[in-house]
N, C-alpha and C positions, 0 to 999 in steps of 0.2 A: 212293721211286724211286731206282736210283743210276744215274748214266752209265757207260756202257762205253768207255773210253778207245781211241784208235785204236791204243795200243800195247799194249792188252790182247789175249794169243794166243788165236784163235778156229781150233782145229786143224781143222775141218770147216765152212767157211762154207756149203757147199752143204746139208750136212745141218741146219746150223742154220735157211736160208732155208726150207728144205722145210717143216720142223716147223712152223714159223711160219705159212705159208701154207696147211698143209693145216687150221689153224685159221679161216684168214681167208676160204677160198673153199670155194664147194661142189664136190663131185666132178664132175669134168667142165666145169666153169665155164670159159669162155674167157674170160682175161685179156690185156691189152697189156703187155708189157715192154719200157721206155722208157727209155735211159741217155741223158743228157746230157753235152755237154763231153767225148767220148770221144777219149781219146789212148793208143793202145795201140804198145806198141814196134815199130819198124819198118815201121809203117803210118801215113798221113795221118792227121791229126786229124778227125775225125767231130763235127759238131754234135751229131746225133741217131743212135742206133742203136735199132731198134724190132723186136719179133717179137709173135706171138700165139700163147697157149699152151692147150692143154689137159689136158696133162700137167704135172703139179706137180714131180715129179722135173726134167725139162727145162728148167723154168723155173728150178727152184734151181741147176743147174749152168751155165745160160747166164748168170744175175746173178752168180754167184760168179765166172766169169771174167773178167768186167766189174771185179769190186770193185778198187778204187784206181786202175783207171783212168777212173773218170769223176767229171766235177761231183757228179751225183746220178744214183741208179738207182731207176726209181719203176715201179709198178704200177697198173694201172685199178680203182678200189676196186669198180664194180659190173659185173655180168656184160654180156658183149658177146654180139651176134648170132654164133653160129657160122660165118656167111660171111665173118667178120674173119678167120678161119685162113688162108685162100687168100691172103692178102696178104705171109705169112711164117711159115708152119706149123711151129710148135716150134723155131724158128731167130730168131736176129738176123740184122738185114740194113739195108745203108744204102737210106735212100729208101723203105721202107715207110710207106705212108699212118698218118698217126696215127688213134687213135680218136676220133669224135666223138661229140656227145650222140646222134646219130640211131642210132648202133651199139649203144645201152644198151638191153638187153631190162628193165630194172625196176633200181629202186634197192632195195639191201641195207643201206648203212650209212650213218648220219647223221655226218659227220665232224668234229669238234672240232681244230682246230689252235691250240695256244697258244705264242707264241713271244716272247722277249725283245726289246724295242725296242733297236736297236741300228744301227749304220751299215749301209749295203746291202751285199751280198757281202761279208760277214765271218762267221767262226765266232764261237760264243757264247763269253764266257768261262765259269769255272766257276760266277761269282757270279750271272751272267744265266742260264744254265742252271738254277741252284737255283732261282730267281725263277719260272721256268717250271714247274717241277716244284711249287714250292708252290701256284703256281694251280691246276695240273690237280686236286691234289688237293684243294683247295677247290672248284672246279667238282665233280668228283665227289661229294665230300660233298652239296653242295647239291642237285644233280639226284637224288640218291639218294632223298631228301625227296620230291622232285615226281614221280618216275617210280619208283614202288615196283616190286621186283623187276627192272629194269632195269639192268643191271650192263655197263661197258663192256670193250671189248677195251683194254689201257693200253701206249703205246709211245714210245720216244725216237726223235726224228728224227734225233738228232746234235747238233740246236741248240735243240729245243724238245721240246714234248710233244704227243702225240696220244690223244686218246678218241675209239673208234670204238663207237657205239651201233648196235645193230641198228635196222633203220627198213626196213619193207617196204611200198614205196610206187610207184606209175606211174614211168617213166622222165622223164616230162614236169610231175614235182612241183616244178620248180625254184622257182616262186613261194613255197610254202609255207616249203620249205626256206630259202630267202634270207631272207625275214620271220622265221624263228626262230634262224637264225645271226646275222641283226642283232640281234635282242633279246638274245641272250646275250652278243654283243659288246659292246653298251651296259653290260650288267651287271657282265661281268666283265673288260673291258679297262682299262687305265690308262697312264700315263705308263712304266710298267716292263715289262708283259707286255701282250700283245695277243690276242685270241682274233679270228682271222682269220675274217670276214663273207662273204669272196669265194670260199669252196670248196663254193657251191652246184651247181655244174654236175654234169650226171649221169655226165658222162665224166672227172672228175677223177682226176689220178693221185696216189700217195702214195708216200711211202717205202720201200723193201722192207726189212724187217728184217732185222740182222746186216751190211748194205753199208754202206760209210765215206761220210760226208758229209763234202763238200769245197768248202764255201761261198764260200771266198776263202783266201789265202794263209795257210798253216800258222804259228804260233808259239807259245813257250812259253806266252802270255799266252791266244791264242785258237787251240787246235789242232783238228787232224780228230778227229771223234769217230764212233763207229758207230751207227747207229742199232740200236734195242735192241728186241725182243718182250719185255714185261712179263706179258703173259699176260691173260686173261680167258675168258669162257664162248665154246665153241666154236661152229661154225656150227651152223646149225639148219635 
């Protein structure tokens, strides 16, 4: 797995996002798009902009419009009730209520988030990112032995790695997911890379592929990078 640096030209950000999201979401699925730390030219800074989408192409265009103007751009991993659309239908808005666990219809993904250990609110160095990629490869190989036939969607978050495993379960299955993530964290975390056990909530948000991650100030040692969709089996 190789990182896509922030300087790498992406001529069609919206198209790249749309192609990835069509793998990650089911047709007609309602998802929230949430951008944190938004600063648009000529507009007041916004802590959050959010909207609800059942149109993947509209989702991709909205995310691309904010690319580079937010600290991070995220989507809700699990399908939301269609009633959420009324909060901001297929558009972004300031003040739109964020999704909560009660808005989730069911679970569709088991999320594994592997991040290099570093100071808070900093971008990863190349060595730190490489360590997270190496650890994700280890986790992937080990879980392939335990869960035959189950292959994850692999992504780079910009500063770490994401593995998404299909997981069909009720939305309120938090205890089972929490216990599994804690077990995997004990097994695969150390002082270099942590597998985050705290991503078990049903309304968890996840980095939108191809968008720029701006965790902290950019520098040659700790640059901004794009999240990257690396592939995996499509939604089924």
